[in-house]
PDB file with SEQRES, HELIX, SHEET and CRYST1 records, atoms N, CA, C and O in Angstrom:
SEQRES   1 A   84  MET THR LEU ASP GLU SER LEU ALA ASN ALA ILE LYS GLN          
SEQRES   2 A   84  ASP PHE ASN LYS ALA ASP LEU ASN GLU GLN ASP ARG ALA          
SEQRES   3 A   84  MET LEU ASP TYR ALA SER LYS LEU THR LEU SER PRO ALA          
SEQRES   4 A   84  LYS ILE GLN ARG GLU ASP VAL GLU LYS LEU ARG GLN VAL          
SEQRES   5 A   84  GLY PHE ASP ASP THR GLY ILE LEU GLN ILE ASN LEU ILE          
SEQRES   6 A   84  ALA ALA TRP PHE ASN TYR ILE ASN ARG VAL ALA ASP GLY          
SEQRES   7 A   84  LEU GLY VAL GLY ARG PRO                                      
HELIX    1 AA1 GLU A    5  ASP A   14  1                                  10    
HELIX    2 AA2 PHE A   15  LYS A   17  5                                   3    
HELIX    3 AA3 GLU A   22  LEU A   36  1                                  15    
HELIX    4 AA4 PRO A   38  LYS A   40  5                                   3    
HELIX    5 AA5 ARG A   43  GLN A   51  1                                   9    
HELIX    6 AA6 ASP A   56  LEU A   79  1                                  24    
CRYST1    1.000    1.000    1.000  90.00  90.00  90.00 P 1           1          
ATOM      1  N   MET A   1       4.650  69.810 -68.813  1.00  0.00           N  
ATOM      2  CA  MET A   1       3.874  71.052 -68.845  1.00  0.00           C  
ATOM      3  C   MET A   1       3.184  71.184 -67.510  1.00  0.00           C  
ATOM      4  O   MET A   1       2.559  70.242 -67.023  1.00  0.00           O  
ATOM      5  N   THR A   2       3.301  72.365 -66.917  1.00  0.00           N  
ATOM      6  CA  THR A   2       2.672  72.579 -65.627  1.00  0.00           C  
ATOM      7  C   THR A   2       2.127  74.003 -65.520  1.00  0.00           C  
ATOM      8  O   THR A   2       2.603  74.939 -66.162  1.00  0.00           O  
ATOM      9  N   LEU A   3       1.127  74.108 -64.693  1.00  0.00           N  
ATOM     10  CA  LEU A   3       0.538  75.433 -64.447  1.00  0.00           C  
ATOM     11  C   LEU A   3       1.189  75.979 -63.155  1.00  0.00           C  
ATOM     12  O   LEU A   3       0.935  77.125 -62.783  1.00  0.00           O  
ATOM     13  N   ASP A   4       2.015  75.181 -62.476  1.00  0.00           N  
ATOM     14  CA  ASP A   4       2.678  75.563 -61.245  1.00  0.00           C  
ATOM     15  C   ASP A   4       3.893  76.399 -61.647  1.00  0.00           C  
ATOM     16  O   ASP A   4       4.918  75.871 -62.078  1.00  0.00           O  
ATOM     17  N   GLU A   5       3.752  77.691 -61.496  1.00  0.00           N  
ATOM     18  CA  GLU A   5       4.840  78.633 -61.885  1.00  0.00           C  
ATOM     19  C   GLU A   5       6.152  78.364 -61.142  1.00  0.00           C  
ATOM     20  O   GLU A   5       7.225  78.438 -61.740  1.00  0.00           O  
ATOM     21  N   SER A   6       6.076  78.059 -59.872  1.00  0.00           N  
ATOM     22  CA  SER A   6       7.294  77.828 -59.099  1.00  0.00           C  
ATOM     23  C   SER A   6       7.973  76.590 -59.537  1.00  0.00           C  
ATOM     24  O   SER A   6       9.202  76.539 -59.570  1.00  0.00           O  
ATOM     25  N   LEU A   7       7.215  75.575 -59.878  1.00  0.00           N  
ATOM     26  CA  LEU A   7       7.791  74.333 -60.406  1.00  0.00           C  
ATOM     27  C   LEU A   7       8.470  74.538 -61.765  1.00  0.00           C  
ATOM     28  O   LEU A   7       9.554  74.024 -62.039  1.00  0.00           O  
ATOM     29  N   ALA A   8       7.775  75.310 -62.594  1.00  0.00           N  
ATOM     30  CA  ALA A   8       8.350  75.661 -63.939  1.00  0.00           C  
ATOM     31  C   ALA A   8       9.628  76.417 -63.760  1.00  0.00           C  
ATOM     32  O   ALA A   8      10.604  76.141 -64.458  1.00  0.00           O  
ATOM     33  N   ASN A   9       9.664  77.355 -62.856  1.00  0.00           N  
ATOM     34  CA  ASN A   9      10.950  78.086 -62.610  1.00  0.00           C  
ATOM     35  C   ASN A   9      12.054  77.188 -62.098  1.00  0.00           C  
ATOM     36  O   ASN A   9      13.207  77.317 -62.510  1.00  0.00           O  
ATOM     37  N   ALA A  10      11.697  76.248 -61.172  1.00  0.00           N  
ATOM     38  CA  ALA A  10      12.651  75.325 -60.654  1.00  0.00           C  
ATOM     39  C   ALA A  10      13.251  74.404 -61.737  1.00  0.00           C  
ATOM     40  O   ALA A  10      14.439  74.080 -61.722  1.00  0.00           O  
ATOM     41  N   ILE A  11      12.404  74.011 -62.645  1.00  0.00           N  
ATOM     42  CA  ILE A  11      12.829  73.131 -63.771  1.00  0.00           C  
ATOM     43  C   ILE A  11      13.754  73.963 -64.675  1.00  0.00           C  
ATOM     44  O   ILE A  11      14.773  73.447 -65.135  1.00  0.00           O  
ATOM     45  N   LYS A  12      13.428  75.220 -64.936  1.00  0.00           N  
ATOM     46  CA  LYS A  12      14.257  76.031 -65.850  1.00  0.00           C  
ATOM     47  C   LYS A  12      15.629  76.267 -65.183  1.00  0.00           C  
ATOM     48  O   LYS A  12      16.649  76.272 -65.872  1.00  0.00           O  
ATOM     49  N   GLN A  13      15.663  76.461 -63.869  1.00  0.00           N  
ATOM     50  CA  GLN A  13      16.932  76.704 -63.193  1.00  0.00           C  
ATOM     51  C   GLN A  13      17.783  75.451 -63.186  1.00  0.00           C  
ATOM     52  O   GLN A  13      18.941  75.513 -63.600  1.00  0.00           O  
ATOM     53  N   ASP A  14      17.272  74.328 -62.742  1.00  0.00           N  
ATOM     54  CA  ASP A  14      17.981  73.113 -62.730  1.00  0.00           C  
ATOM     55  C   ASP A  14      16.966  71.979 -62.374  1.00  0.00           C  
ATOM     56  O   ASP A  14      16.546  71.818 -61.228  1.00  0.00           O  
ATOM     57  N   PHE A  15      16.619  71.239 -63.394  1.00  0.00           N  
ATOM     58  CA  PHE A  15      15.538  70.197 -63.167  1.00  0.00           C  
ATOM     59  C   PHE A  15      15.962  69.117 -62.165  1.00  0.00           C  
ATOM     60  O   PHE A  15      15.134  68.425 -61.571  1.00  0.00           O  
ATOM     61  N   ASN A  16      17.285  69.002 -62.004  1.00  0.00           N  
ATOM     62  CA  ASN A  16      17.773  67.979 -61.054  1.00  0.00           C  
ATOM     63  C   ASN A  16      17.443  68.344 -59.617  1.00  0.00           C  
ATOM     64  O   ASN A  16      17.408  67.474 -58.747  1.00  0.00           O  
ATOM     65  N   LYS A  17      17.199  69.629 -59.360  1.00  0.00           N  
ATOM     66  CA  LYS A  17      16.859  70.073 -57.977  1.00  0.00           C  
ATOM     67  C   LYS A  17      15.371  70.303 -57.846  1.00  0.00           C  
ATOM     68  O   LYS A  17      14.912  70.602 -56.743  1.00  0.00           O  
ATOM     69  N   ALA A  18      14.604  70.184 -58.885  1.00  0.00           N  
ATOM     70  CA  ALA A  18      13.167  70.463 -58.840  1.00  0.00           C  
ATOM     71  C   ALA A  18      12.446  69.244 -58.206  1.00  0.00           C  
ATOM     72  O   ALA A  18      12.888  68.097 -58.274  1.00  0.00           O  
ATOM     73  N   ASP A  19      11.353  69.581 -57.614  1.00  0.00           N  
ATOM     74  CA  ASP A  19      10.536  68.548 -56.908  1.00  0.00           C  
ATOM     75  C   ASP A  19       9.623  67.850 -57.893  1.00  0.00           C  
ATOM     76  O   ASP A  19       8.468  68.231 -58.084  1.00  0.00           O  
ATOM     77  N   LEU A  20      10.183  66.795 -58.526  1.00  0.00           N  
ATOM     78  CA  LEU A  20       9.504  66.079 -59.654  1.00  0.00           C  
ATOM     79  C   LEU A  20       9.118  64.661 -59.200  1.00  0.00           C  
ATOM     80  O   LEU A  20       9.754  64.040 -58.348  1.00  0.00           O  
ATOM     81  N   ASN A  21       8.023  64.195 -59.835  1.00  0.00           N  
ATOM     82  CA  ASN A  21       7.696  62.800 -59.582  1.00  0.00           C  
ATOM     83  C   ASN A  21       8.677  61.910 -60.367  1.00  0.00           C  
ATOM     84  O   ASN A  21       9.423  62.381 -61.226  1.00  0.00           O  
ATOM     85  N   GLU A  22       8.649  60.660 -60.055  1.00  0.00           N  
ATOM     86  CA  GLU A  22       9.550  59.669 -60.711  1.00  0.00           C  
ATOM     87  C   GLU A  22       9.469  59.648 -62.201  1.00  0.00           C  
ATOM     88  O   GLU A  22      10.497  59.569 -62.872  1.00  0.00           O  
ATOM     89  N   GLN A  23       8.272  59.715 -62.749  1.00  0.00           N  
ATOM     90  CA  GLN A  23       8.111  59.679 -64.204  1.00  0.00           C  
ATOM     91  C   GLN A  23       8.697  60.927 -64.841  1.00  0.00           C  
ATOM     92  O   GLN A  23       9.400  60.831 -65.847  1.00  0.00           O  
ATOM     93  N   ASP A  24       8.427  62.076 -64.287  1.00  0.00           N  
ATOM     94  CA  ASP A  24       8.928  63.331 -64.885  1.00  0.00           C  
ATOM     95  C   ASP A  24      10.436  63.364 -64.769  1.00  0.00           C  
ATOM     96  O   ASP A  24      11.108  63.818 -65.695  1.00  0.00           O  
ATOM     97  N   ARG A  25      10.971  62.914 -63.698  1.00  0.00           N  
ATOM     98  CA  ARG A  25      12.457  62.904 -63.579  1.00  0.00           C  
ATOM     99  C   ARG A  25      13.089  61.986 -64.557  1.00  0.00           C  
ATOM    100  O   ARG A  25      14.103  62.337 -65.160  1.00  0.00           O  
ATOM    101  N   ALA A  26      12.544  60.834 -64.741  1.00  0.00           N  
ATOM    102  CA  ALA A  26      13.095  59.845 -65.729  1.00  0.00           C  
ATOM    103  C   ALA A  26      13.034  60.432 -67.167  1.00  0.00           C  
ATOM    104  O   ALA A  26      13.962  60.290 -67.962  1.00  0.00           O  
ATOM    105  N   MET A  27      11.865  61.112 -67.459  1.00  0.00           N  
ATOM    106  CA  MET A  27      11.706  61.694 -68.784  1.00  0.00           C  
ATOM    107  C   MET A  27      12.758  62.811 -68.975  1.00  0.00           C  
ATOM    108  O   MET A  27      13.389  62.842 -70.032  1.00  0.00           O  
ATOM    109  N   LEU A  28      12.965  63.659 -68.082  1.00  0.00           N  
ATOM    110  CA  LEU A  28      13.890  64.729 -68.171  1.00  0.00           C  
ATOM    111  C   LEU A  28      15.345  64.240 -68.207  1.00  0.00           C  
ATOM    112  O   LEU A  28      16.176  64.772 -68.944  1.00  0.00           O  
ATOM    113  N   ASP A  29      15.629  63.221 -67.400  1.00  0.00           N  
ATOM    114  CA  ASP A  29      16.992  62.605 -67.422  1.00  0.00           C  
ATOM    115  C   ASP A  29      17.278  62.119 -68.832  1.00  0.00           C  
ATOM    116  O   ASP A  29      18.331  62.402 -69.402  1.00  0.00           O  
ATOM    117  N   TYR A  30      16.289  61.358 -69.405  1.00  0.00           N  
ATOM    118  CA  TYR A  30      16.458  60.883 -70.789  1.00  0.00           C  
ATOM    119  C   TYR A  30      16.672  61.965 -71.793  1.00  0.00           C  
ATOM    120  O   TYR A  30      17.615  61.925 -72.584  1.00  0.00           O  
ATOM    121  N   ALA A  31      15.743  62.991 -71.761  1.00  0.00           N  
ATOM    122  CA  ALA A  31      15.831  64.098 -72.716  1.00  0.00           C  
ATOM    123  C   ALA A  31      17.149  64.857 -72.589  1.00  0.00           C  
ATOM    124  O   ALA A  31      17.715  65.318 -73.580  1.00  0.00           O  
ATOM    125  N   SER A  32      17.616  64.975 -71.379  1.00  0.00           N  
ATOM    126  CA  SER A  32      18.898  65.681 -71.108  1.00  0.00           C  
ATOM    127  C   SER A  32      20.079  64.847 -71.747  1.00  0.00           C  
ATOM    128  O   SER A  32      20.952  65.371 -72.439  1.00  0.00           O  
ATOM    129  N   LYS A  33      20.029  63.608 -71.473  1.00  0.00           N  
ATOM    130  CA  LYS A  33      21.140  62.709 -71.998  1.00  0.00           C  
ATOM    131  C   LYS A  33      21.081  62.703 -73.497  1.00  0.00           C  
ATOM    132  O   LYS A  33      22.132  62.738 -74.136  1.00  0.00           O  
ATOM    133  N   LEU A  34      19.883  62.659 -74.114  1.00  0.00           N  
ATOM    134  CA  LEU A  34      19.731  62.665 -75.588  1.00  0.00           C  
ATOM    135  C   LEU A  34      20.262  63.907 -76.127  1.00  0.00           C  
ATOM    136  O   LEU A  34      20.832  63.910 -77.218  1.00  0.00           O  
ATOM    137  N   THR A  35      20.099  65.063 -75.370  1.00  0.00           N  
ATOM    138  CA  THR A  35      20.556  66.353 -75.793  1.00  0.00           C  
ATOM    139  C   THR A  35      22.035  66.526 -75.702  1.00  0.00           C  
ATOM    140  O   THR A  35      22.687  66.983 -76.640  1.00  0.00           O  
ATOM    141  N   LEU A  36      22.567  66.152 -74.547  1.00  0.00           N  
ATOM    142  CA  LEU A  36      23.931  66.424 -74.254  1.00  0.00           C  
ATOM    143  C   LEU A  36      24.976  65.352 -74.761  1.00  0.00           C  
ATOM    144  O   LEU A  36      26.111  65.674 -75.112  1.00  0.00           O  
ATOM    145  N   SER A  37      24.537  64.140 -74.770  1.00  0.00           N  
ATOM    146  CA  SER A  37      25.451  63.050 -75.185  1.00  0.00           C  
ATOM    147  C   SER A  37      24.653  61.913 -75.816  1.00  0.00           C  
ATOM    148  O   SER A  37      24.556  60.811 -75.275  1.00  0.00           O  
ATOM    149  N   PRO A  38      24.084  62.225 -76.984  1.00  0.00           N  
ATOM    150  CA  PRO A  38      23.214  61.217 -77.638  1.00  0.00           C  
ATOM    151  C   PRO A  38      23.892  59.858 -77.932  1.00  0.00           C  
ATOM    152  O   PRO A  38      23.246  58.813 -77.859  1.00  0.00           O  
ATOM    153  N   ALA A  39      25.145  59.883 -78.251  1.00  0.00           N  
ATOM    154  CA  ALA A  39      25.815  58.640 -78.524  1.00  0.00           C  
ATOM    155  C   ALA A  39      25.936  57.694 -77.336  1.00  0.00           C  
ATOM    156  O   ALA A  39      26.228  56.507 -77.483  1.00  0.00           O  
ATOM    157  N   LYS A  40      25.701  58.258 -76.156  1.00  0.00           N  
ATOM    158  CA  LYS A  40      25.840  57.436 -74.927  1.00  0.00           C  
ATOM    159  C   LYS A  40      24.475  56.867 -74.528  1.00  0.00           C  
ATOM    160  O   LYS A  40      24.386  56.203 -73.496  1.00  0.00           O  
ATOM    161  N   ILE A  41      23.426  57.094 -75.289  1.00  0.00           N  
ATOM    162  CA  ILE A  41      22.138  56.469 -74.915  1.00  0.00           C  
ATOM    163  C   ILE A  41      22.301  54.950 -75.067  1.00  0.00           C  
ATOM    164  O   ILE A  41      22.845  54.446 -76.050  1.00  0.00           O  
ATOM    165  N   GLN A  42      21.805  54.255 -74.049  1.00  0.00           N  
ATOM    166  CA  GLN A  42      21.899  52.809 -73.967  1.00  0.00           C  
ATOM    167  C   GLN A  42      20.498  52.210 -73.816  1.00  0.00           C  
ATOM    168  O   GLN A  42      19.545  52.933 -73.526  1.00  0.00           O  
ATOM    169  N   ARG A  43      20.375  50.956 -74.003  1.00  0.00           N  
ATOM    170  CA  ARG A  43      19.102  50.255 -73.811  1.00  0.00           C  
ATOM    171  C   ARG A  43      18.601  50.515 -72.346  1.00  0.00           C  
ATOM    172  O   ARG A  43      17.396  50.649 -72.132  1.00  0.00           O  
ATOM    173  N   GLU A  44      19.473  50.581 -71.399  1.00  0.00           N  
ATOM    174  CA  GLU A  44      19.126  50.844 -70.030  1.00  0.00           C  
ATOM    175  C   GLU A  44      18.357  52.167 -69.858  1.00  0.00           C  
ATOM    176  O   GLU A  44      17.449  52.266 -69.033  1.00  0.00           O  
ATOM    177  N   ASP A  45      18.726  53.143 -70.625  1.00  0.00           N  
ATOM    178  CA  ASP A  45      18.082  54.460 -70.568  1.00  0.00           C  
ATOM    179  C   ASP A  45      16.612  54.316 -70.988  1.00  0.00           C  
ATOM    180  O   ASP A  45      15.737  54.918 -70.365  1.00  0.00           O  
ATOM    181  N   VAL A  46      16.332  53.538 -72.019  1.00  0.00           N  
ATOM    182  CA  VAL A  46      14.989  53.268 -72.413  1.00  0.00           C  
ATOM    183  C   VAL A  46      14.241  52.478 -71.421  1.00  0.00           C  
ATOM    184  O   VAL A  46      13.063  52.738 -71.177  1.00  0.00           O  
ATOM    185  N   GLU A  47      14.904  51.487 -70.817  1.00  0.00           N  
ATOM    186  CA  GLU A  47      14.323  50.614 -69.810  1.00  0.00           C  
ATOM    187  C   GLU A  47      13.898  51.348 -68.628  1.00  0.00           C  
ATOM    188  O   GLU A  47      12.894  50.994 -68.009  1.00  0.00           O  
ATOM    189  N   LYS A  48      14.661  52.438 -68.244  1.00  0.00           N  
ATOM    190  CA  LYS A  48      14.288  53.296 -67.100  1.00  0.00           C  
ATOM    191  C   LYS A  48      12.964  53.906 -67.339  1.00  0.00           C  
ATOM    192  O   LYS A  48      12.134  53.976 -66.433  1.00  0.00           O  
ATOM    193  N   LEU A  49      12.738  54.357 -68.549  1.00  0.00           N  
ATOM    194  CA  LEU A  49      11.469  54.920 -68.889  1.00  0.00           C  
ATOM    195  C   LEU A  49      10.306  53.919 -68.779  1.00  0.00           C  
ATOM    196  O   LEU A  49       9.222  54.263 -68.308  1.00  0.00           O  
ATOM    197  N   ARG A  50      10.548  52.694 -69.215  1.00  0.00           N  
ATOM    198  CA  ARG A  50       9.527  51.660 -69.068  1.00  0.00           C  
ATOM    199  C   ARG A  50       9.267  51.343 -67.597  1.00  0.00           C  
ATOM    200  O   ARG A  50       8.131  51.074 -67.207  1.00  0.00           O  
ATOM    201  N   GLN A  51      10.328  51.375 -66.778  1.00  0.00           N  
ATOM    202  CA  GLN A  51      10.116  51.009 -65.326  1.00  0.00           C  
ATOM    203  C   GLN A  51       9.268  52.020 -64.595  1.00  0.00           C  
ATOM    204  O   GLN A  51       8.661  51.697 -63.573  1.00  0.00           O  
ATOM    205  N   VAL A  52       9.213  53.260 -65.109  1.00  0.00           N  
ATOM    206  CA  VAL A  52       8.361  54.285 -64.443  1.00  0.00           C  
ATOM    207  C   VAL A  52       6.993  54.430 -65.119  1.00  0.00           C  
ATOM    208  O   VAL A  52       6.220  55.322 -64.768  1.00  0.00           O  
ATOM    209  N   GLY A  53       6.702  53.579 -66.061  1.00  0.00           N  
ATOM    210  CA  GLY A  53       5.340  53.509 -66.624  1.00  0.00           C  
ATOM    211  C   GLY A  53       5.143  53.943 -68.054  1.00  0.00           C  
ATOM    212  O   GLY A  53       4.017  53.894 -68.549  1.00  0.00           O  
ATOM    213  N   PHE A  54       6.227  54.382 -68.768  1.00  0.00           N  
ATOM    214  CA  PHE A  54       6.047  54.791 -70.121  1.00  0.00           C  
ATOM    215  C   PHE A  54       5.964  53.556 -71.036  1.00  0.00           C  
ATOM    216  O   PHE A  54       6.745  52.618 -70.875  1.00  0.00           O  
ATOM    217  N   ASP A  55       5.038  53.552 -71.979  1.00  0.00           N  
ATOM    218  CA  ASP A  55       4.965  52.480 -72.953  1.00  0.00           C  
ATOM    219  C   ASP A  55       5.777  52.916 -74.183  1.00  0.00           C  
ATOM    220  O   ASP A  55       6.400  53.977 -74.211  1.00  0.00           O  
ATOM    221  N   ASP A  56       5.736  52.040 -75.192  1.00  0.00           N  
ATOM    222  CA  ASP A  56       6.533  52.326 -76.425  1.00  0.00           C  
ATOM    223  C   ASP A  56       6.132  53.703 -77.034  1.00  0.00           C  
ATOM    224  O   ASP A  56       6.984  54.516 -77.393  1.00  0.00           O  
ATOM    225  N   THR A  57       4.892  53.907 -77.125  1.00  0.00           N  
ATOM    226  CA  THR A  57       4.405  55.169 -77.699  1.00  0.00           C  
ATOM    227  C   THR A  57       4.879  56.358 -76.946  1.00  0.00           C  
ATOM    228  O   THR A  57       5.311  57.329 -77.567  1.00  0.00           O  
ATOM    229  N   GLY A  58       4.824  56.348 -75.614  1.00  0.00           N  
ATOM    230  CA  GLY A  58       5.305  57.422 -74.820  1.00  0.00           C  
ATOM    231  C   GLY A  58       6.806  57.621 -74.941  1.00  0.00           C  
ATOM    232  O   GLY A  58       7.269  58.761 -74.953  1.00  0.00           O  
ATOM    233  N   ILE A  59       7.558  56.576 -75.028  1.00  0.00           N  
ATOM    234  CA  ILE A  59       8.938  56.605 -75.151  1.00  0.00           C  
ATOM    235  C   ILE A  59       9.306  57.244 -76.524  1.00  0.00           C  
ATOM    236  O   ILE A  59      10.221  58.062 -76.624  1.00  0.00           O  
ATOM    237  N   LEU A  60       8.574  56.844 -77.538  1.00  0.00           N  
ATOM    238  CA  LEU A  60       8.843  57.419 -78.861  1.00  0.00           C  
ATOM    239  C   LEU A  60       8.519  58.911 -78.866  1.00  0.00           C  
ATOM    240  O   LEU A  60       9.262  59.714 -79.431  1.00  0.00           O  
ATOM    241  N   GLN A  61       7.430  59.267 -78.246  1.00  0.00           N  
ATOM    242  CA  GLN A  61       7.036  60.680 -78.164  1.00  0.00           C  
ATOM    243  C   GLN A  61       8.151  61.506 -77.448  1.00  0.00           C  
ATOM    244  O   GLN A  61       8.562  62.568 -77.916  1.00  0.00           O  
ATOM    245  N   ILE A  62       8.587  60.997 -76.362  1.00  0.00           N  
ATOM    246  CA  ILE A  62       9.662  61.742 -75.620  1.00  0.00           C  
ATOM    247  C   ILE A  62      10.934  61.904 -76.490  1.00  0.00           C  
ATOM    248  O   ILE A  62      11.562  62.962 -76.515  1.00  0.00           O  
ATOM    249  N   ASN A  63      11.284  60.813 -77.199  1.00  0.00           N  
ATOM    250  CA  ASN A  63      12.439  60.840 -78.051  1.00  0.00           C  
ATOM    251  C   ASN A  63      12.282  61.791 -79.207  1.00  0.00           C  
ATOM    252  O   ASN A  63      13.193  62.559 -79.517  1.00  0.00           O  
ATOM    253  N   LEU A  64      11.114  61.747 -79.860  1.00  0.00           N  
ATOM    254  CA  LEU A  64      10.880  62.578 -80.994  1.00  0.00           C  
ATOM    255  C   LEU A  64      10.773  64.096 -80.620  1.00  0.00           C  
ATOM    256  O   LEU A  64      11.266  64.957 -81.350  1.00  0.00           O  
ATOM    257  N   ILE A  65      10.151  64.378 -79.527  1.00  0.00           N  
ATOM    258  CA  ILE A  65      10.010  65.813 -79.096  1.00  0.00           C  
ATOM    259  C   ILE A  65      11.381  66.340 -78.778  1.00  0.00           C  
ATOM    260  O   ILE A  65      11.780  67.398 -79.266  1.00  0.00           O  
ATOM    261  N   ALA A  66      12.117  65.592 -77.946  1.00  0.00           N  
ATOM    262  CA  ALA A  66      13.479  66.059 -77.567  1.00  0.00           C  
ATOM    263  C   ALA A  66      14.381  66.207 -78.828  1.00  0.00           C  
ATOM    264  O   ALA A  66      15.085  67.205 -78.977  1.00  0.00           O  
ATOM    265  N   ALA A  67      14.345  65.225 -79.703  1.00  0.00           N  
ATOM    266  CA  ALA A  67      15.141  65.258 -80.878  1.00  0.00           C  
ATOM    267  C   ALA A  67      14.757  66.458 -81.808  1.00  0.00           C  
ATOM    268  O   ALA A  67      15.619  67.114 -82.393  1.00  0.00           O  
ATOM    269  N   TRP A  68      13.456  66.702 -81.910  1.00  0.00           N  
ATOM    270  CA  TRP A  68      13.009  67.801 -82.774  1.00  0.00           C  
ATOM    271  C   TRP A  68      13.478  69.096 -82.209  1.00  0.00           C  
ATOM    272  O   TRP A  68      13.964  69.934 -82.968  1.00  0.00           O  
ATOM    273  N   PHE A  69      13.366  69.328 -80.905  1.00  0.00           N  
ATOM    274  CA  PHE A  69      13.786  70.623 -80.314  1.00  0.00           C  
ATOM    275  C   PHE A  69      15.324  70.751 -80.511  1.00  0.00           C  
ATOM    276  O   PHE A  69      15.800  71.836 -80.845  1.00  0.00           O  
ATOM    277  N   ASN A  70      16.061  69.723 -80.322  1.00  0.00           N  
ATOM    278  CA  ASN A  70      17.472  69.766 -80.562  1.00  0.00           C  
ATOM    279  C   ASN A  70      17.798  70.156 -81.974  1.00  0.00           C  
ATOM    280  O   ASN A  70      18.665  70.992 -82.226  1.00  0.00           O  
ATOM    281  N   TYR A  71      17.077  69.529 -82.909  1.00  0.00           N  
ATOM    282  CA  TYR A  71      17.304  69.845 -84.357  1.00  0.00           C  
ATOM    283  C   TYR A  71      16.914  71.278 -84.724  1.00  0.00           C  
ATOM    284  O   TYR A  71      17.667  71.970 -85.409  1.00  0.00           O  
ATOM    285  N   ILE A  72      15.772  71.713 -84.283  1.00  0.00           N  
ATOM    286  CA  ILE A  72      15.370  73.016 -84.706  1.00  0.00           C  
ATOM    287  C   ILE A  72      16.222  74.079 -83.979  1.00  0.00           C  
ATOM    288  O   ILE A  72      16.457  75.135 -84.567  1.00  0.00           O  
ATOM    289  N   ASN A  73      16.673  73.875 -82.801  1.00  0.00           N  
ATOM    290  CA  ASN A  73      17.572  74.840 -82.136  1.00  0.00           C  
ATOM    291  C   ASN A  73      18.892  74.922 -82.900  1.00  0.00           C  
ATOM    292  O   ASN A  73      19.445  76.013 -83.045  1.00  0.00           O  
ATOM    293  N   ARG A  74      19.410  73.795 -83.391  1.00  0.00           N  
ATOM    294  CA  ARG A  74      20.674  73.793 -84.098  1.00  0.00           C  
ATOM    295  C   ARG A  74      20.498  74.519 -85.442  1.00  0.00           C  
ATOM    296  O   ARG A  74      21.380  75.248 -85.897  1.00  0.00           O  
ATOM    297  N   VAL A  75      19.353  74.300 -86.045  1.00  0.00           N  
ATOM    298  CA  VAL A  75      19.088  75.030 -87.353  1.00  0.00           C  
ATOM    299  C   VAL A  75      19.086  76.535 -87.060  1.00  0.00           C  
ATOM    300  O   VAL A  75      19.736  77.303 -87.769  1.00  0.00           O  
ATOM    301  N   ALA A  76      18.368  76.956 -86.031  1.00  0.00           N  
ATOM    302  CA  ALA A  76      18.336  78.373 -85.684  1.00  0.00           C  
ATOM    303  C   ALA A  76      19.698  78.920 -85.331  1.00  0.00           C  
ATOM    304  O   ALA A  76      20.087  79.989 -85.803  1.00  0.00           O  
ATOM    305  N   ASP A  77      20.426  78.191 -84.502  1.00  0.00           N  
ATOM    306  CA  ASP A  77      21.817  78.602 -84.139  1.00  0.00           C  
ATOM    307  C   ASP A  77      22.667  78.734 -85.371  1.00  0.00           C  
ATOM    308  O   ASP A  77      23.415  79.703 -85.499  1.00  0.00           O  
ATOM    309  N   GLY A  78      22.577  77.783 -86.290  1.00  0.00           N  
ATOM    310  CA  GLY A  78      23.432  77.718 -87.499  1.00  0.00           C  
ATOM    311  C   GLY A  78      23.112  78.883 -88.461  1.00  0.00           C  
ATOM    312  O   GLY A  78      23.944  79.252 -89.290  1.00  0.00           O  
ATOM    313  N   LEU A  79      21.921  79.447 -88.345  1.00  0.00           N  
ATOM    314  CA  LEU A  79      21.546  80.534 -89.157  1.00  0.00           C  
ATOM    315  C   LEU A  79      21.624  81.884 -88.445  1.00  0.00           C  
ATOM    316  O   LEU A  79      21.340  82.937 -89.015  1.00  0.00           O  
ATOM    317  N   GLY A  80      22.028  81.802 -87.151  1.00  0.00           N  
ATOM    318  CA  GLY A  80      22.154  83.045 -86.398  1.00  0.00           C  
ATOM    319  C   GLY A  80      20.864  83.647 -85.970  1.00  0.00           C  
ATOM    320  O   GLY A  80      20.833  84.826 -85.617  1.00  0.00           O  
ATOM    321  N   VAL A  81      19.785  82.896 -85.983  1.00  0.00           N  
ATOM    322  CA  VAL A  81      18.502  83.414 -85.595  1.00  0.00           C  
ATOM    323  C   VAL A  81      18.519  83.895 -84.130  1.00  0.00           C  
ATOM    324  O   VAL A  81      18.944  83.175 -83.226  1.00  0.00           O  
ATOM    325  N   GLY A  82      18.051  85.116 -83.932  1.00  0.00           N  
ATOM    326  CA  GLY A  82      17.962  85.603 -82.570  1.00  0.00           C  
ATOM    327  C   GLY A  82      19.254  86.314 -82.135  1.00  0.00           C  
ATOM    328  O   GLY A  82      19.339  86.831 -81.021  1.00  0.00           O  
ATOM    329  N   ARG A  83      20.237  86.333 -83.007  1.00  0.00           N  
ATOM    330  CA  ARG A  83      21.485  87.033 -82.644  1.00  0.00           C  
ATOM    331  C   ARG A  83      21.553  88.381 -83.314  1.00  0.00           C  
ATOM    332  O   ARG A  83      21.026  88.555 -84.413  1.00  0.00           O  
ATOM    333  N   PRO A  84      22.174  89.311 -82.691  1.00  0.00           N  
ATOM    334  CA  PRO A  84      22.364  90.612 -83.350  1.00  0.00           C  
ATOM    335  C   PRO A  84      23.294  90.575 -84.506  1.00  0.00           C  
ATOM    336  O   PRO A  84      23.533  91.603 -85.139  1.00  0.00           O  
TER     337      PRO A  84                                                      
END                                                                             
C-alpha cells in the first residue's frame, strides 16, 4: 500500500519494472508465483521472504491475503460478477 500515485501506477502496469525495495519485490514475486503457478511454490520461495526480513507471521499474512484474493476473484469470475 502506498500513497505514491506514480508508484501505484507503475505496480499496476508491471511490478517487475516498478522501483521497489527488496522486501516489496520479494513479496510481490511470491504473490505472483502463488497466483500464476501455485504448484511450483518451493521452500526456496518462502526462504527468499525470510532473507529480506519477513518472519513467519508476515509470510503467513502474505500467503493468506494473496490466496484469499485469488479465491474470491475465482468465485466472482465463476458467477459472472461484473460481466454484462
